All heavy atoms as an XYZ file, in Angstrom:
835
protein
N      17.110     -3.329      3.252
C      16.425     -3.163      2.023
C      16.526     -4.587      1.325
O      17.637     -5.310      1.496
C      16.964     -1.993      1.329
C      16.173     -1.887      0.005
S      16.514     -0.157     -0.705
C      15.503     -0.399     -2.214
N      15.720     -4.794      0.441
C      15.806     -6.067     -0.401
C      17.004     -6.067     -1.204
O      17.432     -5.053     -1.771
C      14.512     -6.126     -1.223
N      17.610     -7.292     -1.317
C      18.853     -7.360     -2.395
C      18.188     -7.358     -3.673
O      16.970     -7.313     -3.981
C      19.616     -8.634     -1.944
C      18.882     -9.923     -2.312
O      17.867     -9.872     -2.778
O      19.360    -11.004     -1.818
N      19.112     -7.295     -4.700
C      18.554     -7.053     -6.155
C      17.634     -8.219     -6.576
O      16.770     -8.013     -7.259
C      19.921     -7.035     -7.067
C      20.656     -5.659     -6.967
O      19.829     -4.727     -6.382
O      21.611     -5.527     -7.262
N      17.987     -9.526     -6.348
C      17.111    -10.463     -6.769
C      15.784    -10.505     -6.116
O      14.718    -10.776     -6.801
C      17.850    -11.967     -6.663
O      17.944    -12.274     -5.242
N      15.776    -10.173     -4.768
C      14.376    -10.077     -4.273
C      13.612     -8.921     -4.709
O      12.442     -8.946     -4.904
C      14.721     -9.928     -2.634
C      13.424     -9.992     -1.838
C      13.689     -9.839     -0.337
O      14.752     -9.776      0.073
O      12.663     -9.847      0.340
N      14.373     -7.788     -4.943
C      13.703     -6.625     -5.484
C      13.119     -6.898     -6.884
O      12.027     -6.464     -7.235
C      14.690     -5.385     -5.584
C      14.078     -4.230     -5.979
C      14.961     -2.994     -5.950
O      15.519     -2.715     -4.845
O      15.043     -2.145     -6.901
N      13.959     -7.672     -7.635
C      13.407     -7.937     -8.933
C      12.254     -8.754     -9.031
O      11.254     -8.794     -9.754
C      14.463     -8.731     -9.722
C      15.743     -7.804    -10.237
O      15.501     -6.546    -10.237
O      16.851     -8.332    -10.595
N      12.196     -9.856     -7.955
C      11.053    -10.708     -7.872
C       9.803     -9.788     -7.373
O       8.702    -10.183     -7.920
C      11.380    -11.782     -6.786
C      12.219    -12.858     -7.185
C      12.614    -13.714     -6.216
O      12.178    -13.557     -4.970
N      13.206    -14.971     -6.543
N      10.017     -8.769     -6.515
C       8.909     -8.057     -6.053
C       8.424     -7.127     -7.273
O       7.140     -7.133     -7.298
C       9.301     -7.138     -4.840
C       9.507     -7.884     -3.562
C      10.169     -6.927     -2.677
C       8.266     -8.442     -3.109
N       9.330     -6.690     -8.040
C       8.873     -5.882     -9.204
C       8.175     -6.716    -10.224
O       7.189     -6.288    -10.801
C      10.060     -5.108     -9.792
C      10.575     -3.870     -9.278
C      11.583     -3.329     -9.962
C      12.003     -1.875     -9.350
N      12.979     -1.203    -10.174
N       8.548     -7.929    -10.286
C       7.843     -8.774    -11.330
C       6.413     -9.142    -10.857
O       5.539     -9.110    -11.619
C       8.692    -10.148    -11.477
O       9.991     -9.915    -12.148
N       6.401     -9.337     -9.598
C       5.027     -9.628     -8.962
C       4.174     -8.477     -9.180
O       3.044     -8.550     -9.498
C       5.242    -10.082     -7.518
N       4.702     -7.287     -8.865
C       3.878     -6.026     -9.089
C       3.487     -5.856    -10.524
O       2.327     -5.567    -10.879
C       4.782     -4.823     -8.673
C       4.100     -3.460     -8.700
C       2.824     -3.429     -7.703
C       5.003     -2.384     -8.201
N       4.465     -6.139    -11.375
C       4.121     -6.072    -12.860
C       3.014     -7.096    -13.254
O       2.096     -6.569    -13.935
C       5.432     -6.304    -13.741
C       5.218     -6.017    -15.198
C       5.446     -4.951    -15.788
C       4.778     -6.937    -16.114
N       5.242     -5.039    -17.189
C       4.738     -6.345    -17.429
C       4.315     -8.409    -16.060
C       4.318     -6.904    -18.601
C       3.819     -8.962    -17.277
C       3.825     -8.238    -18.507
N       3.055     -8.175    -12.797
C       2.016     -9.211    -12.923
C       0.625     -8.676    -12.562
O      -0.457     -8.752    -13.052
C       2.353    -10.520    -12.407
C       3.255    -11.507    -13.262
C       3.595    -12.703    -12.426
C       2.429    -11.872    -14.499
N       0.568     -8.095    -11.213
C      -0.708     -7.717    -10.676
C      -1.185     -6.574    -11.382
O      -2.359     -6.452    -11.661
C      -0.362     -7.374     -9.144
N      -0.352     -5.547    -11.694
C      -0.739     -4.465    -12.432
C      -1.244     -4.823    -13.849
O      -2.272     -4.341    -14.416
C       0.374     -3.226    -12.432
C       0.432     -2.687    -11.038
C       0.023     -2.205    -13.516
C       1.726     -1.791    -11.001
N      -0.448     -5.717    -14.536
C      -0.758     -6.163    -15.862
C      -2.223     -6.746    -15.891
O      -3.150     -6.497    -16.736
N      -2.467     -7.530    -14.727
C      -3.855     -8.210    -14.686
C      -4.982     -7.238    -14.433
O      -6.021     -7.348    -15.150
N      -4.716     -6.211    -13.632
C      -5.733     -5.223    -13.460
C      -5.942     -4.378    -14.730
O      -7.063     -4.106    -15.120
C      -5.374     -4.125    -12.329
C      -5.445     -4.751    -11.057
S      -4.963     -3.587     -9.657
C      -3.352     -4.036     -9.382
N      -4.833     -4.090    -15.422
C      -4.991     -3.265    -16.593
C      -5.741     -4.137    -17.727
O      -6.575     -3.619    -18.389
C      -3.608     -2.865    -17.215
C      -3.682     -2.383    -18.673
C      -3.104     -1.798    -16.287
N      -5.359     -5.444    -17.804
C      -6.043     -6.385    -18.817
C      -7.590     -6.323    -18.405
O      -8.257     -6.230    -19.512
C      -5.468     -7.738    -18.697
C      -4.089     -7.880    -19.390
O      -3.752     -6.873    -20.110
O      -3.495     -8.923    -19.116
N      -7.902     -6.429    -17.252
C      -9.457     -6.511    -16.864
C     -10.024     -5.208    -17.434
O     -11.185     -5.226    -17.913
C      -9.491     -6.724    -15.397
C      -9.357     -8.044    -14.827
C      -9.579     -8.037    -13.313
O     -10.303     -7.248    -12.888
O      -8.843     -9.051    -12.746
N      -9.464     -4.073    -17.040
C      -9.987     -2.806    -17.411
C     -10.129     -2.602    -18.931
O     -11.034     -2.149    -19.523
C      -9.319     -1.678    -16.778
C      -9.607     -1.450    -15.452
C     -11.157     -1.237    -15.114
O     -11.677     -0.246    -15.813
O     -11.740     -1.933    -14.275
N      -9.006     -2.976    -19.687
C      -9.056     -2.934    -21.133
C     -10.151     -3.693    -21.775
O     -10.768     -3.255    -22.688
C      -7.680     -3.198    -21.666
O      -7.229     -4.518    -21.322
C      -6.527     -2.173    -21.313
N     -10.315     -4.928    -21.196
C     -11.396     -5.763    -21.801
C     -12.794     -5.115    -21.392
O     -13.624     -5.068    -22.277
C     -11.295     -7.118    -21.160
C     -10.084     -7.880    -21.687
C     -10.076     -9.362    -20.859
C     -10.170     -8.319    -23.118
N     -12.908     -4.655    -20.301
C     -14.205     -4.004    -19.802
C     -14.453     -2.829    -20.667
O     -15.764     -2.471    -21.028
C     -14.112     -3.803    -18.227
C     -15.469     -3.400    -17.751
C     -15.410     -3.287    -16.230
N     -14.712     -2.089    -15.685
C     -15.254     -0.858    -15.633
N     -16.373     -0.648    -16.146
N     -14.493      0.017    -15.151
N     -13.479     -2.093    -20.933
C     -13.691     -0.679    -21.599
C     -13.508     -0.837    -23.143
O     -13.544      0.154    -23.838
C     -12.809      0.257    -21.026
C     -13.163      0.552    -19.535
C     -12.084      1.604    -19.036
N     -12.305      1.852    -17.635
C     -12.947      2.859    -17.119
N     -13.439      3.836    -17.953
N     -13.094      2.994    -15.858
N     -13.101     -2.036    -23.576
C     -12.778     -2.270    -25.016
C     -11.687     -1.235    -25.504
O     -11.853     -0.700    -26.481
C     -14.088     -2.102    -25.918
C     -13.912     -2.743    -27.233
O     -13.133     -3.700    -27.459
N     -14.674     -2.264    -28.239
N     -10.607     -1.263    -24.734
C      -9.466     -0.427    -25.093
C      -8.178     -1.390    -25.263
O      -8.148     -2.456    -24.771
C      -9.248      0.576    -24.003
C     -10.402      1.462    -23.870
C     -10.305      2.648    -24.908
N     -11.317      3.673    -24.596
C     -12.357      3.871    -25.318
N     -12.778      3.154    -26.327
N     -13.288      4.874    -24.936
N      -7.224     -0.705    -25.712
C      -5.846     -1.340    -25.851
C      -4.784     -0.592    -25.187
O      -4.825      0.667    -25.142
C      -5.423     -1.625    -27.315
C      -6.382     -2.623    -28.085
O      -6.630     -3.543    -27.460
N      -6.786     -2.195    -29.219
N      -3.879     -1.304    -24.462
C      -2.725     -0.558    -24.092
C      -1.456     -1.271    -24.505
O      -1.441     -2.554    -24.760
C      -2.677     -0.450    -22.402
C      -3.856      0.333    -22.055
C      -2.693     -1.872    -21.721
N      -0.348     -0.616    -24.507
C       0.930     -1.153    -24.873
C       1.581     -1.756    -23.693
O       1.439     -1.345    -22.462
C       1.813     -0.169    -25.594
O       2.251      0.736    -24.519
C       1.117      0.490    -26.803
N       2.495     -2.756    -23.817
C       3.467     -3.238    -22.641
C       4.233     -2.104    -22.146
O       4.427     -2.113    -20.946
C       4.279     -4.286    -23.385
C       3.512     -4.756    -24.644
C       2.746     -3.423    -25.071
N       4.553     -1.059    -22.983
C       5.353      0.095    -22.346
C       4.411      0.768    -21.438
O       5.034      1.282    -20.388
C       5.829      0.923    -23.523
C       6.805      0.392    -24.522
C       6.142     -0.558    -25.531
O       5.062     -0.542    -25.687
N       7.067     -1.171    -26.380
N       3.177      0.875    -21.638
C       2.340      1.547    -20.628
C       2.314      0.853    -19.365
O       2.505      1.357    -18.265
C       0.960      1.659    -21.233
C      -0.059      2.292    -20.165
C      -0.254      3.507    -19.936
C      -0.975      1.313    -19.494
C      -1.109      3.922    -18.991
C      -1.770      1.713    -18.542
C      -1.939      3.067    -18.268
N       2.193     -0.488    -19.346
C       2.245     -1.326    -18.140
C       3.614     -1.090    -17.561
O       3.550     -1.097    -16.236
C       1.819     -2.788    -18.513
C       0.374     -2.929    -18.972
C       1.971     -3.675    -17.166
C      -0.022     -4.176    -19.467
N       4.559     -1.292    -18.084
C       5.895     -1.002    -17.529
C       6.094      0.285    -16.955
O       6.645      0.359    -15.851
C       6.972     -1.281    -18.630
N       5.672      1.386    -17.596
C       5.768      2.678    -17.046
C       4.865      2.867    -15.721
O       5.216      3.405    -14.792
C       5.364      3.769    -18.100
N       3.675      2.332    -15.894
C       2.753      2.379    -14.706
C       3.343      1.556    -13.464
O       3.331      1.966    -12.445
C       1.392      1.683    -15.081
C       0.324      1.722    -14.027
C      -0.016      3.287    -13.605
C      -0.997      1.098    -14.624
N       3.926      0.439    -13.845
C       4.593     -0.384    -12.864
C       5.664      0.426    -12.158
O       5.834      0.486    -10.830
C       5.127     -1.704    -13.319
O       4.065     -2.393    -13.923
C       5.716     -2.562    -12.328
N       6.631      1.055    -12.939
C       7.669      1.879    -12.367
C       7.106      2.935    -11.422
O       7.676      3.417    -10.449
C       8.594      2.325    -13.454
C       9.440      1.347    -14.124
C      10.459      0.751    -13.057
O      10.975      1.267    -12.232
O      10.587     -0.611    -13.110
N       6.056      3.479    -11.926
C       5.416      4.748    -11.127
C       4.900      4.206     -9.790
O       5.176      4.853     -8.799
C       4.388      5.245    -11.969
C       3.814      6.508    -11.276
S       2.483      7.269    -12.240
C       1.238      6.176    -12.163
N       4.254      3.017     -9.880
C       3.779      2.452     -8.530
C       4.835      2.045     -7.662
O       4.707      2.286     -6.487
C       2.791      1.282     -8.989
C       2.427      0.540     -7.625
C       1.460      1.776     -9.710
N       6.004      1.430     -8.230
C       7.049      1.031     -7.428
C       7.706      2.219     -6.685
O       7.962      2.059     -5.629
C       8.137      0.322     -8.311
C       9.273     -0.153     -7.543
C      10.461      0.402     -7.462
C       9.304     -1.368     -6.747
N      11.293     -0.274     -6.579
C      10.542     -1.512     -6.207
C       8.410     -2.419     -6.483
C      11.046     -2.493     -5.391
C       8.909     -3.375     -5.659
C      10.025     -3.421     -5.198
N       7.747      3.372     -7.417
C       8.378      4.483     -6.853
C       7.502      5.000     -5.685
O       8.048      5.496     -4.632
C       8.526      5.671     -7.874
N       6.266      4.989     -5.909
C       5.370      5.444     -4.901
C       5.578      4.442     -3.586
O       5.428      5.104     -2.574
C       3.893      5.490     -5.419
C       2.894      6.076     -4.471
C       3.085      7.555     -4.149
O       3.620      8.189     -5.099
N       2.745      8.035     -3.092
N       5.639      3.205     -3.876
C       5.557      2.258     -2.728
C       6.977      2.538     -2.124
O       6.964      2.546     -0.711
C       5.650      0.801     -3.338
C       4.238      0.516     -3.785
C       6.207     -0.228     -2.295
C       4.184     -0.929     -4.542
N       7.924      2.859     -2.696
C       9.311      3.027     -2.076
C       9.216      4.387     -1.096
O       9.614      4.513      0.001
C      10.399      3.298     -3.029
C      10.846      2.029     -3.672
C      12.011      2.275     -4.537
O      12.016      3.207     -5.352
O      12.990      1.430     -4.528
N       8.484      5.440     -1.714
C       8.150      6.663     -0.914
C       7.390      6.481      0.273
O       7.703      6.949      1.388
C       7.615      7.691     -1.846
C       8.671      8.251     -2.856
O       9.809      8.263     -2.593
N       8.064      8.803     -3.994
N       6.342      5.665      0.184
C       5.494      5.394      1.248
C       6.273      4.607      2.298
O       6.094      4.859      3.522
C       4.243      4.654      0.834
C       3.477      4.031      2.037
C       3.269      5.600      0.084
N       6.977      3.676      1.907
C       7.826      2.757      2.897
C       8.779      3.745      3.568
O       8.918      3.536      4.874
C       8.533      1.759      2.152
N       9.364      4.533      3.009
C      10.403      5.418      3.630
C       9.689      6.475      4.626
O      10.142      6.591      5.753
C      11.106      6.394      2.561
C      12.297      5.749      1.954
C      12.874      6.590      0.829
C      13.389      5.352      2.947
N       8.539      6.954      4.175
C       7.846      7.882      5.085
C       7.269      7.089      6.336
O       7.442      7.595      7.424
C       6.523      8.379      4.437
C       6.975      9.654      3.411
O       8.096     10.055      3.409
O       6.080      9.966      2.628
N       6.754      5.857      6.173
C       6.327      5.139      7.236
C       7.451      4.707      8.315
O       7.349      4.827      9.465
C       5.589      3.871      6.902
C       4.259      3.980      6.121
C       3.753      2.635      5.613
C       3.297      4.534      7.152
N       8.727      4.307      7.710
C       9.843      4.013      8.567
C      10.265      5.290      9.434
O      10.546      5.276     10.561
C      10.926      3.642      7.737
C      10.834      2.206      7.155
C      11.861      1.775      6.173
O      12.830      2.706      5.816
O      11.972      0.608      5.833
N      10.293      6.547      8.664
C      10.683      7.761      9.324
C       9.605      8.183     10.461
O      10.039      8.532     11.443
C      10.804      8.843      8.331
C      12.072      8.733      7.416
O      13.086      8.069      7.897
N      12.060      9.154      6.202
N       8.376      7.979     10.217
C       7.340      8.308     11.202
C       7.551      7.437     12.404
O       7.452      7.847     13.549
C       5.915      8.167     10.688
C       5.617      9.044      9.557
C       4.559      8.738      8.736
C       6.137     10.393      9.485
C       4.254      9.689      7.687
C       5.738     11.259      8.514
C       4.682     10.816      7.608
N       7.787      6.044     12.206
C       8.000      5.159     13.269
C       9.262      5.478     14.005
O       9.181      5.527     15.374
C       8.049      3.766     12.691
O       8.301      2.826     13.715
N      10.306      5.763     13.304
C      11.614      6.150     13.994
C      11.535      7.417     14.810
O      12.032      7.474     15.946
C      12.676      6.207     12.971
C      14.124      6.366     13.451
C      15.175      6.386     12.483
N      15.152      5.210     11.535
C      14.948      5.424     10.220
N      14.691      6.538      9.670
N      14.780      4.270      9.343
N      10.767      8.433     14.272
C      10.601      9.702     14.966
C       9.813      9.433     16.268
O      10.176     10.126     17.224
C       9.823     10.738     14.114
C       9.537     12.007     14.825
N      10.604     12.935     14.825
C       8.441     12.602     15.224
C      10.156     13.978     15.384
N       8.824     13.687     15.682
N       8.970      8.526     16.266
C       8.141      8.168     17.476
C       8.861      7.301     18.395
O       8.458      6.953     19.504
C       6.640      7.486     17.154
N      10.166      6.910     17.996
C      11.017      6.099     18.874
C      10.685      4.556     18.776
O      10.920      3.895     19.780
N      10.106      4.193     17.764
C       9.599      2.781     17.608
C      10.521      2.139     16.529
O      10.941      2.809     15.627
C       8.151      2.616     17.253
C       7.184      3.057     18.487
C       5.804      2.889     18.160
N       5.209      4.161     17.477
C       5.098      4.329     16.191
N       5.140      3.176     15.379
N       4.653      5.342     15.696
N      10.600      0.823     16.485
C      11.215      0.181     15.384
C      10.223     -0.600     14.579
O      10.416     -1.249     13.530
C      12.241     -0.909     15.997
O      11.512     -1.836     16.733
C      13.353     -0.189     16.635
N       8.916     -0.523     15.019
C       7.854     -1.190     14.243
C       6.820     -0.234     13.755
O       6.441      0.748     14.468
C       7.160     -2.262     15.192
O       8.096     -3.195     15.544
C       6.072     -2.942     14.343
N       6.454     -0.334     12.467
C       5.419      0.546     11.981
C       4.085      0.106     12.436
O       3.707     -1.029     12.450
C       5.456      0.595     10.476
C       6.830      1.137      9.945
C       4.259      1.233      9.769
C       7.066      0.918      8.356
N       3.218      1.028     12.839
C       1.864      0.709     13.349
C       0.869      1.485     12.588
O       1.149      2.467     11.737
C       1.820      0.861     14.834
C       1.903      2.064     15.456
O       1.721      3.198     14.739
N       2.328      2.118     16.735
N      -0.374      1.416     13.119
C      -1.547      2.102     12.399
C      -1.322      3.625     12.507
O      -1.767      4.407     11.735
C      -2.884      1.667     12.888
O      -2.947      1.738     14.253
C      -3.098      0.217     12.568
N      -0.842      4.068     13.720
C      -0.564      5.580     13.830
C       0.190      6.088     12.752
O      -0.050      7.238     12.247
C       0.070      5.799     15.167
C      -0.830      5.562     16.459
O      -2.038      5.461     16.194
O      -0.284      5.176     17.543
N       1.245      5.390     12.217
C       2.110      5.893     11.190
C       1.289      5.923      9.866
O       1.549      6.846      8.996
C       3.328      4.916     11.028
C       4.091      4.896     12.308
O       4.345      5.827     12.969
O       4.400      3.693     12.655
N       0.517      4.897      9.675
C      -0.329      4.920      8.459
C      -1.327      6.055      8.460
O      -1.540      6.703      7.419
C      -1.018      3.577      8.305
C      -1.943      3.591      6.999
C      -0.042      2.383      8.121
N      -1.902      6.398      9.633
C      -2.941      7.481      9.646
C      -2.260      8.739      9.539
O      -2.720      9.646      8.843
C      -3.599      7.381     11.039
C      -4.687      6.272     11.160
C      -5.120      6.094     12.587
C      -5.839      6.648     10.227
N      -0.920      8.770      9.963
C      -0.221     10.086      9.747
C       0.166     10.251      8.283
O       0.080     11.455      7.653
C       1.083     10.095     10.534
C       1.944     11.433     10.569
C       1.098     12.458     11.171
C       3.200     11.097     11.477
N       0.495      9.132      7.607
C       0.746      9.264      6.314
C      -0.408      9.701      5.458
O      -0.393     10.418      4.356
C       1.099      7.961      5.612
C       1.524      7.794      4.138
C       2.857      8.479      3.937
C       1.707      6.407      3.759
N      -1.603      9.293      5.753
C      -2.930      9.589      5.051
C      -3.498     10.942      5.456
O      -4.583     11.311      4.932
C      -3.789      8.497      5.281
N      -2.816     11.612      6.320
C      -3.523     12.919      6.876
C      -3.754     13.910      5.874
O      -4.860     14.746      6.128
C      -2.560     13.485      8.008
C      -1.201     14.153      7.270
C      -0.290     14.414      8.403
N       0.932     15.224      7.924
C       1.987     14.534      7.260
N       1.788     13.255      7.140
N       2.965     15.157      6.768
N      -3.173     14.005      4.755
C      -3.388     14.888      3.770
C      -4.613     14.751      2.648
O      -5.023     15.474      1.933
C      -2.233     15.235      2.916
C      -1.226     15.995      3.798
C      -0.006     16.602      2.853
N       1.010     17.007      3.678
C       2.278     17.060      3.419
N       2.653     16.393      2.395
N       3.162     17.681      4.208
N      -4.921     13.388      2.877
C      -6.121     12.947      2.040
C      -7.269     12.614      3.031
O      -7.262     11.463      3.606
C      -5.728     11.679      1.129
C      -6.822     11.196      0.290
O      -7.959     11.304      0.494
N      -6.399     10.503     -0.896
N      -8.083     13.545      3.276
C      -9.076     13.349      4.240
C     -10.035     12.148      4.023
O     -10.399     11.381      4.940
C     -10.004     14.622      4.359
C      -9.285     15.818      4.824
C     -10.128     17.144      4.796
O     -11.136     17.174      4.274
N      -9.564     18.133      5.446
N     -10.412     11.881      2.791
C     -11.277     10.702      2.573
C     -10.491      9.398      2.831
O     -11.076      8.482      3.527
C     -11.763     10.674      1.144
C     -12.701     11.851      0.706
O     -13.358     12.334      1.673
O     -12.808     12.253     -0.444
N      -9.391      9.167      2.427
C      -8.534      8.104      2.718
C      -8.261      7.956      4.235
O      -8.475      6.844      4.753
C      -7.196      8.245      1.924
C      -6.294      6.954      2.249
C      -6.933      5.627      1.841
C      -4.980      7.306      1.535
N      -8.029      9.050      4.866
C      -7.757      9.003      6.261
C      -9.095      8.501      7.041
O      -8.861      7.777      8.053
C      -7.234     10.458      6.822
C      -6.978     10.601      8.168
N      -7.822     10.678      9.249
C      -5.744     10.377      8.829
C      -7.223     10.675     10.481
N      -6.050     10.469     10.051
N     -10.254      9.008      6.615
C     -11.478      8.593      7.273
C     -11.695      7.063      7.056
O     -12.138      6.456      8.044
C     -12.601      9.448      6.694
N     -11.487      6.649      5.960
C     -11.662      5.104      5.670
C     -10.669      4.386      6.469
O     -11.226      3.406      7.140
C     -11.467      5.043      4.090
C     -12.538      5.499      3.302
C     -11.320      3.474      3.768
C     -12.255      5.488      1.753
N      -9.451      4.737      6.479
C      -8.458      3.960      7.372
C      -8.772      4.068      8.782
O      -8.843      3.098      9.431
C      -7.086      4.587      7.033
C      -6.553      4.150      5.555
C      -6.075      3.747      8.005
C      -5.409      4.814      5.136
N      -9.224      5.207      9.235
C      -9.466      5.465     10.736
C     -10.641      4.645     11.000
O     -10.725      3.913     12.181
C      -9.742      6.940     11.002
C     -10.035      7.192     12.543
C      -9.263      8.245     13.032
C      -9.581      8.593     14.451
N      -9.392      7.424     15.427
N     -11.728      4.672     10.150
C     -12.913      3.763     10.567
C     -12.570      2.349     10.569
O     -12.966      1.609     11.474
C     -13.914      4.032      9.395
C     -15.185      3.365      9.684
O     -15.786      3.387     10.779
O     -15.702      2.664      8.702
N     -11.716      1.869      9.627
C     -11.360      0.395      9.665
C     -10.537      0.129     10.967
O     -10.751     -0.899     11.577
C     -10.413      0.157      8.388
C      -9.862     -1.240      8.412
C     -10.680     -2.386      7.971
C      -8.582     -1.449      8.728
C     -10.110     -3.659      7.960
C      -8.100     -2.779      8.736
C      -8.866     -3.797      8.296
N      -9.573      0.993     11.248
C      -8.802      0.697     12.574
C      -9.579      0.796     13.755
O      -9.532     -0.117     14.709
C      -7.676      1.870     12.605
C      -6.906      1.712     13.951
C      -6.671      1.575     11.514
N     -10.581      1.775     13.833
C     -11.456      1.766     15.048
C     -12.330      0.429     15.069
O     -12.560     -0.058     16.169
C     -12.361      3.027     14.927
C     -11.685      4.320     15.091
O     -10.447      4.271     15.677
O     -12.156      5.257     14.721
N     -12.829      0.004     13.950
C     -13.552     -1.277     13.975
C     -12.626     -2.429     14.407
O     -13.130     -3.325     15.182
C     -14.152     -1.535     12.572
C     -15.385     -0.746     12.226
C     -15.856     -0.963     10.852
C     -17.064      0.011     10.601
N     -17.444     -0.110      9.182
N     -11.536     -2.579     13.864
C     -10.569     -3.558     14.298
C     -10.359     -3.616     15.757
O     -10.340     -4.666     16.500
C      -9.246     -3.474     13.530
C      -9.416     -3.833     12.128
C      -9.922     -5.199     11.853
O      -9.318     -6.139     12.380
N     -10.903     -5.351     10.893
N     -10.136     -2.355     16.344
C      -9.711     -2.194     17.750
C     -11.032     -2.580     18.609
O     -11.010     -3.249     19.609
C      -9.408     -0.821     18.004
C      -7.990     -0.526     17.584
C      -7.641      0.990     17.937
C      -6.141      1.273     17.581
N      -5.848      2.720     17.784
N     -12.125     -2.228     18.176
C     -13.500     -2.562     18.794
C     -13.656     -4.063     18.780
O     -14.093     -4.652     19.807
C     -14.545     -1.863     18.136
N     -13.554     -4.712     17.719
C     -13.599     -6.229     17.509
C     -12.615     -6.942     18.486
O     -12.891     -7.873     19.225
C     -13.376     -6.563     16.119
O     -14.280     -5.953     15.256
C     -13.574     -8.041     16.073
N     -11.312     -6.505     18.582
C     -10.267     -6.891     19.372
C     -10.727     -6.793     20.864
O     -10.526     -7.791     21.636
C      -9.047     -6.312     19.098
C      -7.864     -7.064     19.536
C      -6.604     -6.304     19.032
C      -5.292     -7.246     19.110
N      -4.163     -6.588     18.649
N     -11.170     -5.701     21.242
C     -11.549     -5.342     22.579
C     -12.820     -6.289     22.974
O     -12.842     -6.779     24.106
C     -11.882     -3.937     22.825
N     -13.696     -6.487     22.051
C     -14.808     -7.274     22.450
C     -14.392     -8.702     22.553
O     -14.968     -9.391     23.368
C     -15.797     -7.286     21.226
C     -17.215     -7.805     21.541
C     -18.136     -7.820     20.401
C     -18.729     -6.357     20.128
N     -19.634     -6.333     19.092
N     -13.412     -9.046     21.722
C     -12.970    -10.548     21.934
C     -12.241    -10.738     23.250
O     -12.379    -11.826     23.861
N     -11.520     -9.771     23.704
C     -10.774     -9.879     24.914
C     -11.734     -9.906     26.142
O     -11.433    -10.497     27.138
C      -9.754     -8.798     25.107
C      -8.552     -8.857     24.188
C      -7.486     -7.829     24.570
C      -6.250     -8.034     23.784
N      -5.283     -6.953     24.075
N     -12.784     -9.130     26.058
C     -13.727     -8.982     27.237
C     -14.515    -10.317     27.345
O     -14.973    -10.643     28.422
C     -14.748     -7.815     26.899
O     -15.583     -8.101     25.855
N     -14.616    -11.217     26.320
C     -15.315    -12.391     26.385
C     -14.539    -13.501     27.142
O     -15.013    -14.512     27.638
C     -15.741    -12.971     25.058
C     -16.806    -12.178     24.407
C     -17.318    -12.796     23.045
C     -18.373    -12.056     22.450
N     -18.804    -12.524     21.195
N     -13.279    -13.305     27.338
C     -12.345    -14.179     28.019
C     -12.475    -14.343     29.496
O     -12.834    -13.877     30.250
C     -10.928    -13.986     27.567
C     -10.673    -14.281     26.111
C      -9.173    -13.987     25.950
N      -9.005    -14.233     24.421
C      -7.830    -14.159     23.693
N      -6.895    -13.700     24.403
N      -7.740    -14.284     22.511
């Protein structure tokens, strides 16, 4: 896991990214948000990222692998059918493109 300074840097980068997205939306919608809202949203997203990372690591470990792959991501998305379909379509297209590239050699 990341040490404290690396984790702080990652959280700061996430805060900047979320802050930018929120700023864009607030300008587009003519609304205001507080810095506390952005901080709370950042903490919520960080917690979700940690949960997703743990789940992916556990799926990979359960399969006897040390590397996370697309099968793990698809397993994670299994409860959200729309997201699963989007990811599966993307993975299938990537595999087809890769296979096409190998067949030309």
